[in-house]
N, C-alpha and C positions, 0 to 999 in steps of 0.2 A: 447570580451567575448566569452567563449566556448558555443557551442550549444549542449552540452552533458547533458542528463537528466538521472538520476538513477531512475528507477521505481521499488520500492519494491512491491512484490506481483503482478508483471506484467503479470503473467500467469493466474491470476484470471479474473473474469468477467469484473469488472470495470477497472482493471489494463490493461487488454489486449485491451480494447477499447481505453484507453488513449494512449497506445503504437501506435495504428493505427493512431490516430490523430497527435501524435508527429512526427511520421515518415512522414506523409503527409505534415506536416509543415516544414520539412527539418531538424529536430533535429536528432542527433545521440542518440540512446536509449540503455541503459544498463539495463537489467532486473535482479533483484535478487529475487529468489523464491525458496522455499523449497518444493513446490507441496503438502503442507498439505491440501489445499482447492482448488487445481487446477490440471492441467494436462499439460504435455509438448506439447501435440497437439495444445493447444491454441496458443503457440508461433509460431508453424508452420503455423497456420492459419493467424496470424498477419502478418507474413512475406509474405505469399501468397497474402493477400489482399493489403498490402502496396507496394509490389514489392521491398522491401528493407529488409535488415537483421537487427536484433537486436543482441546486444552482450549479451550473457546469462551467468550468474554465478549462479550455483546451490548453495544455501546457506541459511543461517538463520540470522536474525538481532541480535540474541544473540551470534553469533560468531564474536567477535570483531576483531580478526585477519583477517578473511575473508573480513569484511567491510573495514578495514584499507588498505588491499591489493587492493581492488577495487578503493578506493580514491587515492592511490599512482599511480595506473596504468592509470588512466583517469582524464582528466581535467573536472570534473563534475561542472556544473554551478548551478544545482538545483536538488532537490529530490521531487518525487511524492510518497507519502507513503500510500500504499494500503495493507500492509501486516498484518493487524490486524485480530484477530479472532472476530466473531460477533454473534454467536448463543446465544441468551439470556438464553435459558433453560440450555444449556451446560455450560455457564459461571456461572450459579448458582450451578450446580452440581460439577463443577471443577474450582472453582475461582482462585486457585493458578496457574494453567496452563495459564489462561487468563491474570492474573497479570504478569506472567513471559514473555509471548509473547508480550502483548500489552503495558505494562508499561516498563518493563526492556528492551525489544527489542527497543522500541522507544527512551528511554533515551540513550541507547547504540548508536543508529543511530545519535542522536543529538550530543553526545560527539565526535563521529568520524568526523562528519561534521565540527566541530570547527577547527581542525588542519589545513585544507586547506582553511579555511575561507568561506565555503559554507553556505550562509545565506538564501537561498531561499528554502522554504519548502511548499509543498501543502500536507495537511493531509486530508485524507478521512475517514469519519466515516459513519456508517450505520443509516438509518432512523428508524431502528427497535427499537431505544430508545424512540420513540414517539408513542402515541396512534393513531389509525386511525383518520384522520381529513378530513373534507370537504374543508378546507382552504389549498391552495397550493400556493407557495412552503412552506414547513415546515421550521420553524426557531426555535431558542432557546426559544421563547415565546409561542410556540404551546402548546395546551392542552397535559398534560402528560409529559412534559419535565422534571418536577421535580420528577415524580414518574416513575422511569426507569423500575420497575418490573411489572407495570400494563399491562394486556393483553400480557403476555409472549408468544413469538413465536420463532421458530428456523429458521427464515427467513435468 
C-alpha cells in the first residue's frame, strides 16, 4: 500500500500540524491549498520542522481538473481534508460561498477519489459549531449541537 497522503488545506493551522506528524511518521505528503485562509510560509515551517519536503500543489477543491491531475500523478492512499471554510458569522453573511467551497468542493473531492479507488478519508470540522462546554471532548451530543447558530463567533 502506498504511504502517500493528500492533505487539503495543508497550509492551514490544523493541516500544517497534520503534515508535520505525517512526515515524522514516514508518509509522503502532498498538500493542496489555495491560501485563502493560510500562507505559504506555513509549508516552509513544516518542512523545516520535519526536515523533509512536502509536495505542494497550489489549487482549489472546486478545480476538478487539478484534482484529477494530482490523483493521476501520485499513488494516493488516503486524504486528510482540512480545506473547509469555518467562520460562522461569515457563513451567515455569505452562505453561497460557504456552500460552494465546503459542499461542492468536498463532493468534487469525493468524486475524484472514486476513480483510483481511494476510500480512506479523514474529514476535519471545527468545534465552532458547538456552544462553550465544560465537558470535553466535545461530541455530536454536546449542548448546542443542534443549534448551530447560537453564540456565533468567527473563530
